[in-house]
N, C-alpha and C positions, 0 to 999 in steps of 0.2 A: 505493500500500499504506500503510495507517494507521501513524503513528509508533509507536503502542502495541504493534505486532506485531514491533518491532524485536527481533532475537534468536531468534525463532521459525523452526522449520522451515517452509519454503514451503508444504508440503501442509497443515500445521496452520493456517497463516494464511489460505489459500485457503478451507479448510473453514469458518472462521469468518466470512470474507466471504461466502460462497456456501452457505448451510446447505441450500438446496434440493438440492444435490449432495453424494453421499457422498464420504468421503475417499478411498476406493478409486478411484472414478470420476475424481477430480481427478488422482489419480497417474497413472492410465491416461492421461490426456488429456496431462498433462506429458511422460510417456515418448514419445507419440507426436508431440509438438511442437504440439500443438493449443492449447496455453497458452504464451504468451511472457512474459517479464518484461524489460521496457526493450528489446523487439525481439529478445531472444535466447532460445534453449532453455535452461532451467534444470532441474537434477535436483531431485525432491521433498524430498531431504534437506538441501539449501542452505538456509542461514540468510538472512533478509531484514534489512534494514536500516531499511526504512521509507521511503515516498516514491517507491517503485518504480512504474511503470506496467504494469499488467497487460492483456494482450490475448488476448481469446478468439477462436477460430476454428472453433467446435464445433457451432454451431446447425444447420447443413445437413450435417453431416458422417455419412454412412451408416456403419453397423456394416461393417467390412471382410467381404467375401464374402457379404453378405446381400442386397444391393441387388437381385440378379437371381435370387433363389432362391424367389420367390413362386409359390404353386402353389394351383390353384383345387380345394380339398379342404373339403368340406362340414363345418362345426362348428356346434355347437349354442351360441348365444349367449343367456344368460338375461337379461343386462342389459348396456347400453352408454351411456356420455355421453362428455363430451370428455376425462375424466381416466382412466377405467378401464373395463374389460369383465370380465364374469364368464361363463367358458366352462364348459359341462357336457361334459367329455372323455368320449368313448367308450373302452370297452376295445378294446385293440389299436392305439392310436394313440400312437406315440412322441412325447415332448414336444420334444426337441432333437435336430437331426442329430448324428451321432457316427459312430463305426467301426461299419461294417456297416449303417448307417442314414443315408446322406447326403442323402436328400429323403423327402418323404411324411410329414413331421411336423406337429405342431401349430404350430410356429414357422413353417414355409413357408406352412400355411394362414392364420396370422395376418397375414403380410406380404401376402398376396393381398387379405384383407379390408379392412387398413389399411395401405397402403404406408408412410405416414408412421413406422411402426413400425420402419422400417430405420434411423431415426437415434438409436434406443434400444437399449442393450445387450440381447441377447437377446430382441429384439423385444418388450420389455415383461414377459417372463416373470419372475416373482418368486419362485415356488416350483413344484414339479414333483410330478407322480404318475407312478408306475411305468407301463409300457407297458400292462399287463394290469390296472391299477387304473382304475376308472371314477370320474367325479365332478367336482365343482366346484373350479375354479381361477380365481384373479383375475389379470388382465394390466393393467400399466400403459401409458397411452397418451401420458404425457409424462414427462420426466426428473424433474421435481418430483415427480410421483405416485409413480414408481418408487422414489425415494429415500424417500419417506414411508412406503410400503408395506414396504419392506425393513426400516425402523426399527420398524414396528409388529411385524413378525415378529420381530426381535431382541428386542423388549420383551415379547414373548408375549402381546400383545393381540388378536391375530388368533386367532379361535377356529374350529378345524377338527374336525368330528365326521365319524366313519366309522361304517358298518355292516360288520361282519366276522363271518363265519361260521366259528367255530373248532371243530376237531375234538375230540371228548370232551366230557365234562359239566363245565362250570365251575360250581363251587358257589356263588360270590357274587361281588359286585363287588370291585374290587382295583385295585392300581397296581403297574406294573413300573417300577421306579427302577434302571437298570443301564446302566452306560456302554458305548458301542458303539465299534467300529473295524473296519477292513478285516480280513477273515478272514487269518489268519497264512500259510495255505496257497493257499486257493482265493480269488484277489484280486477276482473278480467278486462275491463274497459279502461280506455284514456279519456282525458276531458281537458277541455280548456279551463283554467283556473284563474282567478284574480290575484292570487298570492301563493307563494311558496312552491310555484312550478318551475320547471326547466325552460330556458328560452327556445322557443320554436318559431321559425319562420318559412313560409311557403309561398313562392311566386308562382302566378298563373298565366297564361295566355290563351285567349280564345283561339282554338284552331278550326272549329265548324259548329254551326248551329243547326238544331234540329226542331221539331214542333214542340216537344216537351223536355228536351236536355241539350247539353252543350258538350262538346269534345274540347278538352282542355290539355295543353302542356304544361305541366308542374315542374318546377325546380326546386329543389331543397336546399336551404342554406343551413339547415341543421338535420339531423337524423333521429327523432324521437319516434318511438313505438306508436304505429298506427296514424303517424303525422298527418299525410294528406287526407286520410278518411276523416280524422276528427276535425281538422281545419275547414275542409269543405262543408262538413256537416254543420260547423258552427255559424257559416255564413249562409246557411239554408240551401245548400246545394249538395246534399249527400251524393255519394257514387251510386250509380245504377248497381243493383244486385248486391249491395252491401247489407248483410243480414244483421250486423251489430249496430250500425250508424245511420242507417238508411230509414226513409220512410216506408209504411207498409204498402201503399199503392202509389204508382206514378201516374195512372191514367192511360199508360200504353203497355198492353199485354206483353209485348216484346221486351220492354224493359223490366216488367216485373217478373218475366220468367227466367231472366239472366241468372244463372246459378251461382255466381261469384261477384265479388267486387269488380268493377270494370277498371282494372288499374294495371298498367304494364310498363315496366321500367325499360324504356326503349334505347336510351343512349347513356353510355359511361365514359369519362374521360379523366385520366390521371397521370402523374409522372411515373415512369418505370423506376421501381426502387433501385435497380443497379445502374442502368445506363443513364438515367435522367431524362431520357426521351419522353416528349409529350404523346400520349397515346389515346386512342378513342375507339369505341365499338358502337355498332347500333344493331338492333334486333328488331325485325319486323312484328307488326301485331300478330299474335296467336290466332288462329283460325276462329275460335269462337267469338273473339272481340272483333275481328275483320268482318265476320259474317253479320254480326249485330249491326255494325255501322252501314253495310251495304242494304240491310233490310231497311233501316231508317232512312236512307238515301231514296230507296224505291217508294 
């Protein structure tokens, strides 16, 4: 440990020495005993004196519980190299295992496609889409790439654009700048709140208007759970097909029969974590969404 780090918290000193890893990741490794100081397990909050020996034993450490959960599930990969891959997720595919969904997820599919992802937290997933939202997601294939992509997300330099079919006639472009938090009563839902919420901002542009709905292009400035769905519902334009935040009836049987929220992550842009090159990808609307629009045009 360098002498200039004397007096620092251990996790802060490690973050300076190993900038390719996030501070939270280093804290987790310390907690699990995968980083030792002079041969001993030390808490992240402990102060360093300088001159300590740092020992890592994490390179081949799989994420607990994930090594045997690979499943042969088809996924659409638009791009892949040694650092990252870009996946076009289909509607209906859950991103992470969880309560009620222990398997059959994108994470399980990624572990089958690239078994080395077992050594990376969340199999390299750095952001998520709701189960019934389709479209583009980036996945890191190395710890260094994951740290860099997370920092890009935090710096809001990753550009994520969505196509959203909102109920009602949206008069013009705009922005919803409204903090969000868990719903006070229905804990599986999110809500716009007056105080205590996290900053959330969604920009939207009108792309096409129909008799009872409007096709919008939405851009996220933040990435809160259900953000577009909650923000559009808060301005009285919930997504077509949204069972959680939508209205019971729209007045159009085609909209009312759509089986999921009409939301598709169609464009993704970021800086490559290794080369620094600006990269972008686009995904066409999935068949169900495109067919609904064609029906509305007719």
